[in-house]
C-alpha positions in Angstrom: 138.2 105.8 72.0 141.1 103.4 71.6 142.5 100.8 73.9 146.1 101.0 75.2 148.2 99.1 77.7 148.5 100.4 81.2 151.6 101.2 83.1 152.9 98.6 85.5 151.3 98.5 88.9 153.7 99.4 91.7 154.9 96.2 93.3 153.3 94.1 90.6 154.1 92.5 87.3 154.2 94.7 84.2 151.3 94.0 81.8 152.1 92.5 78.4 152.3 94.9 75.5 149.9 92.8 73.6 146.9 93.8 75.6 144.3 95.3 73.1 141.0 94.6 74.7 138.5 97.5 74.0 138.3 99.9 76.9 135.0 100.2 78.8 132.8 103.2 78.2 134.5 106.2 79.8 137.2 103.9 81.3 137.0 102.2 84.7 136.7 105.5 86.5 133.8 106.4 84.3 132.2 103.1 85.3 132.7 104.1 88.9 131.1 107.6 88.3 128.1 106.0 86.6 127.6 103.7 89.6 127.9 106.6 92.0 125.2 108.6 90.2 122.9 105.6 90.1 123.4 105.3 93.9 122.6 108.9 94.4 119.3 108.4 92.6 118.2 105.6 94.9 119.4 107.2 98.2 116.1 108.8 99.0 114.3 105.5 99.0 116.0 104.8 102.3 117.2 108.1 103.8 114.2 110.2 102.7 111.7 107.9 104.4 111.9 109.5 107.8 110.4 112.7 106.4 107.3 110.9 105.2 106.5 109.0 108.4 104.9 111.9 110.5 102.7 113.0 107.6 101.6 109.4 106.9 100.8 109.0 110.6 98.9 112.3 110.7 96.8 111.7 107.6 95.8 108.1 108.3 96.3 107.7 112.0 98.4 104.6 111.7 100.6 103.4 114.6 104.2 104.6 114.1 105.7 101.2 114.7 103.3 99.7 112.1 104.4 102.4 109.6 108.0 101.6 110.2 107.4 98.0 109.2 107.3 99.5 105.7 110.9 100.7 106.1 111.9 97.3 107.4 110.3 95.6 104.4 112.1 98.0 102.1 115.5 97.1 103.7 114.7 93.3 103.7 113.8 93.2 100.0 116.7 95.6 99.2 119.2 93.3 100.8 117.9 89.7 100.8 117.5 89.5 97.1 120.9 91.0 96.3 122.6 87.6 96.0 120.1 86.6 93.3 120.6 89.9 91.6 124.3 89.5 92.0 124.1 86.1 90.3 122.4 87.8 87.3 125.2 90.5 87.2 128.0 87.9 87.4 126.3 85.9 84.6 124.7 88.5 82.3 126.4 91.8 83.2 125.2 94.9 85.1 123.2 96.7 82.4 120.0 94.7 82.5 119.9 94.4 86.3 120.3 98.2 86.9 117.7 99.0 84.2 115.3 96.6 85.9 116.1 98.2 89.3 115.5 101.7 88.1 112.0 100.8 86.7 111.1 99.2 90.0 112.3 102.1 92.1 110.0 104.4 90.2 107.1 102.1 90.5 107.5 101.6 94.2 107.3 105.3 95.0 104.4 105.8 92.6 102.5 103.0 94.6 103.3 104.9 97.8 101.9 108.1 96.3 98.5 106.4 95.8 98.6 104.3 99.0 95.8 104.7 101.5 96.4 101.6 103.6 99.3 100.1 105.4 99.3 97.1 103.0 99.7 99.4 100.0 102.6 101.2 101.7 104.1 97.8 102.4 103.7 96.8 98.8 105.3 100.0 97.6 108.3 99.6 99.8 108.7 96.0 98.8 108.8 96.9 95.1 111.1 99.9 95.8 113.4 97.6 97.9 113.8 95.1 95.1 114.7 97.9 92.7 117.1 99.6 95.1 118.8 96.3 95.9 119.3 95.6 92.2 121.0 99.0 91.7 123.0 99.0 94.9 124.3 95.4 94.7 125.3 95.9 91.0 127.1 99.2 91.5 129.1 98.0 94.5 129.9 94.7 92.9 131.1 96.6 89.8 133.4 98.8 91.9 134.8 95.7 93.6 135.6 94.1 90.3 137.1 97.1 88.5 139.3 98.2 91.4 141.1 95.3 93.1 144.1 97.7 93.7 141.9 100.3 95.4 139.0 98.1 96.6 138.2 99.9 99.8 138.3 103.4 98.2 136.2 102.3 95.2 133.6 100.6 97.2 133.6 103.6 99.6 133.1 106.1 96.8 130.3 104.0 95.3 128.6 103.6 98.7 129.0 107.3 99.3 126.6 108.0 96.6 124.0 106.1 98.6 125.0 107.6 101.9 125.2 111.2 100.8 123.0 111.1 97.8 120.0 112.4 99.5 121.7 115.4 101.2 120.8 117.8 98.4 117.2 116.8 98.4 116.6 116.9 102.2 115.1 120.5 101.9 113.3 120.0 98.6 111.5 116.9 99.8 110.4 118.6 103.0 109.3 121.6 101.0 107.3 119.5 98.6 105.7 117.5 101.4 104.8 120.8 103.2 103.5 122.6 100.1 102.0 119.8 98.0 101.7 116.8 100.3 103.7 113.6 100.7 101.9 111.9 97.9 103.2 114.4 95.4 106.7 114.0 96.8 106.6 110.3 96.4 105.3 110.5 92.8 107.6 113.2 91.5 110.8 112.1 93.1 110.1 108.5 92.3 109.6 109.1 88.6 112.6 111.5 88.3 115.0 109.2 90.1 113.9 106.1 88.2 114.3 107.6 84.8 117.9 108.7 85.4 118.9 105.3 86.7 117.4 103.6 83.6 119.3 105.9 81.2 122.6 105.5 83.0 122.2 101.7 83.1 122.8 101.6 79.3 126.5 102.5 79.8 127.4 99.9 82.5 129.7 97.0 81.6 131.6 94.3 83.5 135.4 94.1 83.2 136.9 91.5 80.9 139.8 89.4 82.2 142.4 91.5 80.3 141.0 94.7 81.8 141.8 93.9 85.4 144.6 95.5 87.3 146.6 93.4 89.8 145.4 93.2 93.4 147.1 95.3 96.0 150.5 94.1 97.3 150.0 96.0 100.6 150.9 93.6 103.5 148.2 95.2 105.7 145.4 94.1 103.3 145.3 90.3 103.0 143.7 89.3 99.6 143.0 85.8 98.5 144.0 84.3 95.2 141.2 81.9 95.3 137.7 82.6 94.0 135.2 81.0 96.3 131.7 80.2 94.9 128.7 81.5 96.8 128.0 78.0 98.1 131.5 77.7 99.5 131.2 81.2 101.1 128.0 80.3 102.9 129.9 77.3 104.4 132.7 79.4 105.8 132.4 80.1 109.5 134.4 83.4 109.1 131.6 84.6 106.7 129.1 84.2 109.5 131.3 86.2 111.9 131.3 89.1 109.4 127.6 88.6 109.1 127.0 88.9 112.8 129.2 92.0 113.1 127.4 93.6 110.1 124.1 93.0 111.8 124.9 94.4 115.2 126.6 97.5 113.8 124.0 98.0 111.1 121.0 97.9 113.4 121.9 101.0 115.3 122.4 103.1 112.3 119.2 101.9 110.6 117.2 102.6 113.7 118.4 106.2 113.7 117.9 106.5 110.0 114.3 105.4 110.2 113.5 107.4 113.3 115.6 110.5 113.1 112.7 112.9 112.9 110.5 111.0 115.4 113.4 110.9 117.8 114.0 114.6 117.4 110.3 115.3 117.9 110.0 113.0 121.0 112.9 114.8 122.8 111.6 118.2 121.7 114.4 119.5 119.5 113.1 119.0 116.0 111.8 122.5 115.5 114.4 124.4 117.5 116.7 126.7 115.4 120.4 125.8 115.5 123.2 128.0 114.2 126.5 126.5 113.2 129.2 128.6 111.5 126.7 131.4 110.7 124.2 129.0 109.1 120.8 128.6 110.9 118.2 125.9 110.3 115.8 124.0 112.5 117.5 121.1 114.2 116.0 118.3 112.2 116.8 119.8 108.8 120.3 120.7 109.9 120.9 117.2 111.4 119.5 115.4 108.4 121.6 117.4 106.0 124.8 117.0 107.9 124.1 113.3 108.5 123.7 112.6 104.8 126.9 114.4 103.9 129.0 112.7 106.6 127.4 109.4 106.0 128.6 109.7 102.5 132.1 111.1 103.2 132.9 108.4 105.7 132.6 105.6 103.1 135.5 106.6 100.8 137.4 108.0 103.7 137.4 104.8 105.8 137.7 102.8 102.6 140.9 104.6 101.8 142.1 104.2 105.3 141.4 100.5 105.2 143.5 100.2 102.0 146.4 101.7 104.0 146.2 100.1 107.5 143.9 97.1 106.9 140.2 96.4 107.1 140.1 95.1 110.6 142.2 97.9 112.1 139.8 100.4 110.5 136.8 98.5 111.8 138.1 98.6 115.3 138.5 102.4 115.1 135.2 103.2 113.4 133.0 100.9 115.5 134.5 102.2 118.7 133.8 105.8 117.5 130.2 104.7 116.7 129.6 103.3 120.1 131.0 106.4 121.8 128.9 108.7 119.6 125.6 106.9 120.3 126.4 106.9 124.1 127.1 110.7 123.9 123.8 111.1 122.0 122.1 109.3 124.9 123.7 111.7 127.4 123.6 115.1 125.5 121.0 114.6 122.7 118.4 116.7 124.4 120.4 119.8 123.6 119.5 120.9 120.0 123.1 121.8 119.1 124.5 118.6 120.4 121.7 116.6 118.8 122.9 118.0 115.4 126.6 117.5 116.0 126.4 114.1 117.6 123.9 112.6 115.1 126.4 113.7 112.4 129.3 112.0 114.3 127.2 108.9 114.6 126.5 108.7 110.9 130.1 109.4 110.1 131.2 106.5 112.3 128.4 104.2 110.9 128.3 104.6 107.1 131.7 103.0 106.6 130.3 99.5 107.1 129.1 99.7 103.5 132.6 100.0 102.2 134.5 97.9 104.8 132.4 94.8 104.7 132.1 94.4 100.9 135.9 95.0 100.6 136.7 92.5 103.3 134.4 90.0 101.8 136.0 90.3 98.3 139.5 90.3 99.8 138.6 87.0 101.6 136.6 85.2 98.9 137.9 86.5 95.6 136.8 88.7 92.7 135.1 86.3 90.2 131.8 86.0 92.2 132.2 89.4 94.0 128.7 90.7 93.3 127.0 87.5 94.5 129.3 87.0 97.6 129.1 90.7 98.6 125.4 90.4 98.2 125.2 87.4 100.5 126.9 89.5 103.2 124.8 92.5 102.4 121.7 90.6 103.4 122.9 91.3 107.0 121.5 94.8 106.5 118.1 93.2 106.0 118.5 91.1 109.1 119.5 94.3 111.0 116.4 96.0 109.7 114.2 93.5 111.6 115.4 95.2 114.8 114.1 98.6 113.8 110.5 97.9 114.8 111.8 96.2 117.9 113.5 99.5 118.8 110.1 101.3 118.3 108.3 98.8 120.5 111.0 99.2 123.2 110.6 103.0 123.0 106.9 102.8 123.3 107.1 100.4 126.2 109.5 102.6 128.2 108.5 106.0 126.9 112.1 106.8 126.2 114.8 106.2 123.6 117.5 105.7 126.3 117.4 101.9 126.3 117.7 101.8 122.6 120.7 104.1 122.6 122.5 102.1 125.3 121.9 98.7 123.5 123.2 100.2 120.2 126.3 101.7 121.8 127.1 98.3 123.5 126.7 96.4 120.2 129.1 98.7 118.4 131.7 98.3 121.2 131.4 94.5 120.9 131.9 94.6 117.1 135.0 96.8 117.6 136.6 94.2 119.9 135.6 91.3 117.6 137.2 93.0 114.6 140.7 93.3 116.1 140.7 90.3 118.4 138.9 87.6 116.3 138.3 88.6 112.7 141.8 89.9 112.0 143.8 86.8 113.0 141.2 84.4 111.7 141.0 86.1 108.2 144.8 86.2 108.0 144.9 82.4 108.5 142.0 81.8 106.0 143.7 83.9 103.3 147.1 82.2 103.9 145.5 78.7 103.5 143.8 79.8 100.3 147.1 80.9 98.7 148.1 77.2 98.4 144.8 76.3 96.7 145.4 74.5 93.3 144.3 77.4 91.1 146.2 79.0 88.3 146.9 82.6 88.9 147.9 84.7 85.9 149.2 88.3 85.9 146.2 90.3 84.7 146.3 93.3 82.3 144.5 96.5 82.1 143.4 99.0 79.4 142.1 102.5 80.0 140.1 104.9 78.0 
């Protein structure tokens, strides 16, 4: 594999012919693919959880809301430690962090396979969450660094691995739970997924300065030339606006992710056969499969759209769709066919937050500390997870999911308005002010495999 200079970037400055930095393993697109596969391997830790809840409750008799605290703990430790893991990535590179994460992911589900108390499930989910966060934050941060010219698309493709990664294993996990018990499913999938992440981690590298392509020149996507440190980012009011928007949008999707099967059971559609385009499955299996696929596809799709029309314009469209979808699920979700279709629509309109927010964060605060800064914003997902048990308690108090659906729909509509009316003009001003910062900006170069 030899290094060569890349062609000039459209609208940018040609790269010097003297660029001879060694190309990364498999090129920058290869780095992206490795990240995607790692994300696929950790997807079940979040999206497969809903299939274990009924069997855990049946076997041990735990309260459902108490069980779901395990899911919340997973998301908290997956997200709130990402800034620390991102700091290690920015300083030491991605390899050791992803290897560490893969080991912990396997250990977490092995603990779940032996758990007999709530505290053991909580421990297993904490360990798995730390591991998943190390993998997730590293892979997204790597995509943000390698692709400043296609940041939304690259972050979306990477996040798609996490969103859609569990689609192929929806049926196998349910079969293993049914035939061998949920403990066997935890153990076998945990070990298998962890081993693959550990092996792939050995090929990950961070880009060198001379391997970076120029940032986009698209006027719709404002990108800063200043690299903010994590401490500076935390002191920026606009960061906390993004954080608040992430929380209120993220909470609704996480609530449905954790409770998809219980919701379907409570409204009586989980075991009803549904036929779409000649394919028949029970509603919960059909919904879960479609949800995972669409939750993955939305991330590169809306990431690509945001590269074209701007991050905030895309947020406005997607968040409004999400609010509409949740409201229609409230109205029509009792019909099995509409439950399948609308839950898919809701996940399609929700999953894009995991490409739009990291891209917007890096556009606003720079590439140098991208993994750490995006990790700081990603902790909003953990904050949103705190609302998942609240949704369960609200459902138990009212005997219905209606109130939960209405609150989630309203929150998404609010975020949609904030994106276009507040975030867009504010971020444009912040980026413009940063352009006059006293930093030296050099035209970067790139090499490919």
